[in-house]
C-alpha positions in Angstrom: 0.0 0.0 0.0 1.0 3.6 -0.4 1.1 5.0 3.1 1.6 8.6 4.2 2.7 9.1 7.8 1.9 12.5 9.2 4.2 13.6 12.0 6.8 11.1 10.6 9.7 12.7 12.6 8.1 12.0 16.0 8.3 9.4 18.7 5.8 7.2 17.1 5.8 8.5 13.5 9.4 7.5 12.7 9.2 4.0 14.1 5.9 3.5 12.3 7.4 4.6 9.0 10.3 2.1 9.3 7.9 -0.7 10.5 5.6 -0.2 7.5 8.5 0.2 5.0 10.1 -3.0 6.3 6.8 -4.8 5.5 6.9 -3.8 1.9 4.6 -0.7 1.9 5.5 2.4 -0.1 6.0 5.0 2.7 6.2 8.7 2.7 6.6 10.8 5.9 5.5 14.4 6.4 6.5 16.7 9.2 7.1 20.4 9.8 9.9 19.7 12.4 8.2 21.9 15.0 8.5 19.3 17.7 12.2 19.8 17.8 11.7 23.5 18.3 9.6 22.9 21.4 12.6 21.4 23.1 14.5 24.6 22.4 11.5 26.6 23.8 11.4 24.5 27.0 15.2 24.1 27.5 14.8 20.3 27.1 16.0 17.6 24.9 15.5 13.9 24.3 17.5 11.7 26.7 18.6 9.7 23.7 20.3 11.7 21.0 18.3 11.6 17.8 19.5 12.2 14.3 17.8 14.5 11.8 14.9 13.1 9.8 17.0 13.3 6.6 19.9 11.4 8.2 17.6 8.7 9.6 16.0 8.3 6.2 19.5 7.9 4.6 20.6 5.4 7.3 17.3 3.4 6.9 18.0 3.2 3.1 21.5 1.9 3.8 20.5 -0.8 6.4 17.2 -1.9 4.8 17.6 -1.2 1.1 14.2 0.6 1.2 13.4 4.2 0.5 11.1 6.6 2.5 10.0 9.8 0.8 10.1 13.0 2.8 7.7 16.0 2.7 8.6 19.0 4.9 5.7 21.4 5.6 2.8 22.3 7.8 -0.6 20.6 7.8 -2.2 23.9 8.7 -1.1 25.2 5.2 -3.6 23.8 2.7 -1.5 25.0 -0.2 1.2 22.6 1.1 -0.9 19.6 2.1 -3.3 19.5 -0.8 -0.6 18.9 -3.5 1.2 16.4 -1.4 -1.9 14.2 -1.1 -2.7 14.7 -4.7 0.8 13.8 -5.8 1.5 10.8 -3.5 -2.1 9.5 -3.7 -2.0 7.6 -0.5 -4.2 4.5 0.1 -3.8 5.0 3.8 -2.9 8.0 6.0 -1.4 7.5 9.4 -2.1 10.7 11.3 0.2 11.5 14.2 0.8 15.1 13.1 -0.4 17.0 16.1 0.8 18.7 19.3 0.3 15.8 21.7 1.1 17.0 25.3 -1.5 18.0 27.7 0.9 20.1 29.9 2.1 22.0 26.8 -1.5 23.0 26.1 -2.0 24.2 29.6 1.0 26.5 29.9 -1.0 29.6 29.1 -3.5 31.0 26.6 -1.1 31.2 23.8 -0.2 27.5 24.1 -3.8 26.5 24.4 -4.8 28.4 21.3 -1.9 27.1 19.4 -2.7 23.5 20.3 -6.3 23.7 19.3 -5.6 25.6 16.0 -2.7 23.4 15.0 -4.5 20.1 15.8 -8.0 20.9 14.6 -7.2 23.0 11.5 -4.4 20.5 10.4 -6.8 17.5 10.7 -9.6 19.3 8.9 -7.2 20.2 6.0 -6.3 16.6 5.6 -9.9 15.6 5.5 -10.7 18.1 2.8 -7.7 17.0 0.7 -8.8 13.3 1.1 -12.3 14.1 0.0 -11.2 16.0 -3.1 -8.3 13.8 -4.3 -8.3 10.4 -2.6 -11.9 9.7 -1.4 -11.3 6.0 -0.9 -8.1 6.5 1.2 -8.4 5.3 4.8 -7.2 7.6 7.6 -5.9 5.9 10.7 -6.0 8.8 13.2 -4.2 8.7 16.6 -6.8 9.7 19.2 -6.5 9.4 22.9 -8.2 7.5 25.8 -8.1 10.9 27.5 -11.1 12.0 25.4 -13.3 9.9 27.7 -12.0 11.2 31.1 -12.8 8.9 34.0 -16.6 8.2 34.0 -18.1 6.0 36.7 -19.1 3.4 34.1 -17.2 1.1 31.8 -15.7 2.9 28.8 -16.9 1.4 25.6 -15.1 1.7 22.2 -16.3 5.0 20.9 -20.0 4.4 21.1 -22.6 3.5 23.7 -26.2 2.2 23.4 -28.6 3.9 25.7 -32.3 3.7 26.4 -33.9 7.0 27.3 -37.7 7.5 28.0 -38.5 4.3 26.2 -36.4 4.9 23.1 -33.0 3.3 22.3 -30.1 4.6 20.2 -26.3 4.1 19.8 -24.5 7.4 20.3 -20.9 8.6 20.7 -19.6 7.8 24.1 -19.7 10.9 26.3 -16.4 12.9 26.4 -14.9 14.5 29.6 -11.4 15.6 28.4 -8.9 16.9 31.0 -6.9 19.5 29.1 -7.0 21.8 26.0 -5.0 19.1 24.2 -7.6 16.4 25.0 -10.3 18.9 24.0 -8.6 19.3 20.6 -8.8 15.5 20.1 -12.5 15.5 20.9 -13.1 18.2 18.3 -11.1 16.2 15.8 -13.3 13.2 16.5 -16.5 15.3 15.9 -15.1 16.8 12.7 -14.0 13.5 11.3 -17.2 11.7 12.2 -19.1 14.5 10.4 -16.8 14.2 7.3 -17.4 10.5 7.2 -21.2 11.1 7.3 -21.3 13.8 4.6 -18.5 12.8 2.3 -18.2 9.0 2.8 -14.6 9.1 4.1 -13.1 6.1 5.9 -11.6 6.8 9.3 -10.4 4.7 12.2 -9.8 6.6 15.4 -7.3 4.9 17.6 -8.0 6.1 21.1 -4.6 5.3 22.5 -3.3 4.9 26.0 0.1 6.0 27.2 2.9 4.5 25.1 6.2 3.3 26.6 9.3 1.6 25.2 12.3 2.5 23.1 13.1 -0.5 21.0 11.6 -2.0 17.9 13.1 -4.5 15.5 13.9 -1.7 13.0 15.4 0.7 15.6 17.8 -2.0 16.7 19.4 -2.1 13.2 21.3 1.1 13.8 21.9 3.6 16.6 21.0 6.5 14.3 17.5 5.1 13.8 16.5 5.7 17.4 13.4 7.6 18.2 13.1 10.3 20.9 12.8 9.6 24.7 11.1 12.5 26.5 11.4 12.7 30.3 10.6 16.4 31.1 7.5 17.3 32.9 5.8 18.7 29.7 6.4 16.0 27.1 7.7 13.1 29.2 5.2 10.4 30.1 4.8 9.4 33.8 6.7 6.2 33.2 9.6 7.9 31.5 9.9 10.5 34.3 9.9 7.8 37.0 12.6 5.8 35.2 14.8 8.9 34.9 14.2 9.8 38.5 15.2 6.3 39.7 18.4 6.4 37.7 19.2 10.0 38.8 18.8 9.1 42.5 15.7 11.3 42.8 12.4 10.3 44.6 9.6 9.2 42.2 7.2 12.1 42.3 3.6 10.9 42.4 1.0 13.6 41.8 -1.5 13.6 44.6 -2.7 10.2 45.9 -1.5 8.4 42.8 -4.8 6.7 42.2 -5.2 8.2 38.7 -5.6 5.1 36.4 -5.0 5.0 32.6 -4.4 2.5 29.8 -0.8 1.7 28.7 0.9 -0.1 25.8 4.3 -1.0 24.5 5.5 0.9 21.4 5.7 -2.3 19.5 2.0 -2.8 20.1 1.3 0.7 18.8 2.9 -0.2 15.5 1.1 -3.5 15.3 -2.3 -1.8 16.1 -1.7 0.8 13.3 -1.0 -1.9 10.8 -3.9 -4.0 11.8 -6.3 -1.1 11.5 -4.7 -0.2 8.1 -5.0 -3.7 6.7 -8.6 -4.0 7.9 -10.0 -0.6 6.9 -13.2 1.1 7.9 -16.1 0.9 5.5 -16.9 3.9 3.2 -18.6 6.5 5.4 -17.6 4.8 8.7 -16.0 6.5 11.6 -14.7 3.6 13.6 -13.2 3.8 17.1 -10.7 1.3 18.7 -9.5 1.7 22.2 -5.8 1.1 21.9 -4.1 -0.1 25.1 -3.1 -3.5 26.6 -3.0 -2.9 30.4 -4.3 -0.5 33.0 -2.2 1.0 35.8 -2.6 3.7 38.4 0.3 6.2 38.8 1.1 4.5 42.1 1.2 1.1 40.4 3.8 2.4 38.0 5.9 4.0 40.8 6.0 0.6 42.6 6.8 -1.2 39.3 9.7 1.1 38.7 10.9 0.8 42.3 10.9 -3.0 42.0 12.7 -3.0 38.6 15.3 -0.5 39.8 15.9 -2.6 42.9 16.8 -5.6 40.7 19.5 -3.3 39.2 20.8 -2.4 42.7 19.1 1.1 42.7 17.3 2.1 45.9 14.2 4.1 45.1 11.8 6.2 47.3 8.4 7.6 46.4 7.2 11.1 47.2 3.7 12.4 46.9 3.5 16.0 45.5 0.5 18.3 45.4 -1.2 17.5 42.0 -0.6 20.3 39.5 -3.5 18.9 37.4 -7.2 19.1 38.0 -8.3 15.4 37.9 -9.9 12.8 40.0 -7.3 10.9 42.1 -9.7 8.2 43.3 -12.0 6.9 40.6 -13.5 3.9 38.8 -11.7 3.0 35.5 -12.5 0.0 33.3 -12.2 0.4 29.5 -13.1 -2.0 26.8 -10.3 -2.9 24.3 -11.5 -5.9 22.3 -11.5 -4.8 18.6 -7.7 -4.9 18.1 -7.4 -8.1 20.0 -10.1 -9.6 17.8 -8.0 -8.5 14.7 -5.0 -10.4 16.0 -3.0 -8.1 18.3 -0.5 -10.1 20.4 0.4 -7.8 23.3 3.7 -7.1 25.0 3.4 -6.4 28.7 5.1 -3.8 31.0 6.7 -6.5 33.1 8.7 -7.6 30.1 9.9 -4.1 29.1 11.3 -2.2 32.1 14.2 -4.5 32.8 15.0 -5.6 29.3 15.2 -2.3 27.5 14.1 1.0 28.9 15.8 1.1 32.3 19.1 0.0 30.7 18.8 2.7 28.1 18.2 5.3 30.7 21.3 4.1 32.6 23.3 4.3 29.4 22.5 8.0 29.0 22.5 9.0 32.7 24.9 11.8 32.0 22.4 13.6 29.8 19.7 13.8 32.6 18.8 17.4 33.6 17.0 16.8 36.9 15.5 20.3 36.8 13.2 19.3 34.0 11.5 16.4 35.7 9.5 18.2 38.4 6.1 19.7 37.4 6.4 23.1 35.7 2.8 23.6 34.6 -0.2 24.2 36.9 -3.6 23.6 35.4 -5.1 26.3 37.8 -2.9 29.1 36.5 -3.8 31.2 33.4 -0.9 33.7 33.4 1.3 34.3 30.4 4.0 31.7 30.0 3.2 29.9 33.3 5.8 27.2 32.6 8.5 27.0 35.3 11.7 25.1 35.5 12.8 24.0 39.0 16.0 25.4 40.3 
């Protein structure tokens, strides 16, 4: 298949491009490189050094014998994205091309507005270009489990059947997003559902949990094929932050009580899920939703898992509870359905198999690059002042 990967320079985009290329698909990646500039803005950088996109593409060609085309430009510029889609004529579009950090969207008004404009306008531009030039193309869109929030009922896969005053209907599952970023993903979902209904587009929305892991079969082929590892308080996931804190000799900082529970999955499972969705496309006019995760953990569960894994490496770890900078429930019910991808054949990797074997060892290898000031929370959901991001002394 001809596959266009949007956000192809990112943590997931680049491994996805290699994964699909290795399996014989004709792959092109598109990116505006803005993610790298956000590191400069925040004074942060990937724990693992990452090569430029162009260098990675060249190395991939050397080690695999396969080519990946590169388009550099902004999805919010329709004069750029329309001719790309018209020229490449993708049969599938893998859409990672958005600002994906909740804390970044909560820094201040400017970052909130940027996140919503960037994500919503970019996605809408892609939908228009698909409708005009590749109406049978299938979009596999990276959504987020954060769209749902933490309702006191089981979270279904996108839709829920309800009976109200004697009448029954199947409706989109209620959304309770927790940041301006998550709100942008909800708006994306509404826009794409509408586009499927009026234009007959095909879209699979992968409501993904938190991804962890650093190694794929393709990344292992060459050090310059590595993807980024974020550990700062804005872009770093909770698991990455805990692993870095353990190696740096810092207490693991649990926000609030630590009962916040979410879905998680290994990066290798993300790649498999994307390909499963791509090879089993939505029907014409269908907006399909898969919940993409393999396990559920609370923040405190993760802290204890990291403490145990670090202990096996001779690292003594303590846990500290900090005042929660986010506005979220810390004690709540959480049970999400995730059967569709398993039914398509997903064979999950689990967290217990990953910490010791790859991630912790990689963090230890790059211990000298850790900037401990970046790990503690620098964005407070309750503040609205201009540029509210703070770096600890």
